[in-house]
Structure formats: structure tokens, C-alpha cells
N, C-alpha and C positions, 0 to 999 in steps of 0.2 A: 812217680810212686816209690816211697821208701822200702824198703825191705821188710819192715815190720808189715807196711798194707799189703804186700806181695802175701807175705805169711799169713796173713789173716784172710785174703783171699783163698788161698790154696785150702787152709782150714773149713772156711764155709762149703767149699766144694765137695770135703769128705764127709759132712756132716746132712744127713738126709732131711734132716728137720728145715733144713735154710731154702729160702728160693735162688735159685742160681739163674734166673733168667738174665739179669745183668752182669753175669759174671764177665763174660766174654768181652763187654766194653771192658771191664776194669781191668783183664788180663792184657787188651789191647794197649792201654793207657802204660802197663807197667814194663810190658817187654817190645823191644824192636821189630815189631810184627804192625801189618797195615789192616790186619784182619783175622777174627778168631771165631770158632763155633766150638760148642761141647756138645756131644750128640750122646745120644746111646746105640749101641750096637749089641747083635747078639741075639741068641735064642730065646733067653727070659723076656728081654725088653725088644720092642721093634725096633728098627733105625727111625729115629726121629731126633730132629734138632732140639735140644732145649735151651739154647741161648747160643744167639749168634750178636756180632760186634756192629753189624751194618747189614741192609740189605742184600749187597752183594754177596757176602759170605753166607750170609742164608741162602742164596740161587746156589751158590757153587756148593754148599753142602748138600742141596738136594738132588742135584745133578750127581753126586757122586752115589747117592743112594739109589737113583732110576738106572745108571749103568753100572752099579755094583764094582765100581775097581776109585781108586783117587788116593790120596794122603790118609783118608779115615781109615780105610780096610788096611791099608799099609799100617797104621798105628796099630790096629787091631793085632794083626798077624804077628807085628814085632815086639809089642808088649811095650812101646817106647812112644813119645811124642814124635810128630812127624812136620817138617817144614816145607813149605812149599814155596819155591821162588817164582815171583812173576808170572802168577796165574791169570790167564786172558781173561776178560769179562764175559759171565755166562750171556 
């Protein structure tokens, strides 16, 4: 994926009028990662997976919600993306 395509995907993520359900797969193709999820976290919106690049990524995301810990919570606390290396299969 080219830089303009990545920039367009990031722009779409910031636009509340776009459907972002396929955005994780697009980001996985653009970045050196094997899986990605986009989630809502916080008091206004419940914790929910909005987009997952594949079934395993969705399972890991749901496990984080169930346990209340993991990279998504670290990202929320640090206000920055978190990369998790070599997560075992859920």
C-alpha cells in the first residue's frame, strides 16, 4: 500500500460518516503487522470491536475486554498505539 492509500485510510478513520469495518484489514496490508483491530473504549461508548483484520485478531480483542487488560487498555492509558509482538493464539 502506498503512502497516499494509508493517508486516505487514516482520513476515513477520522470521519464519523464512513464505514470503518474493513479498515483493520487495510491497515494490516499497509503496515508490518499480521493483525489489527479498531475498538471503542471508554465511558461514552462501551468496549466493542469495530473492525478486525481476521478472526484471531477479533478473538484477542474480545479477550482483552473480558480480562480488562491488554494492549488496547495500554493504548488508552498511554494515548498512543501499542504493538504487541508474538501473541499466542486465543
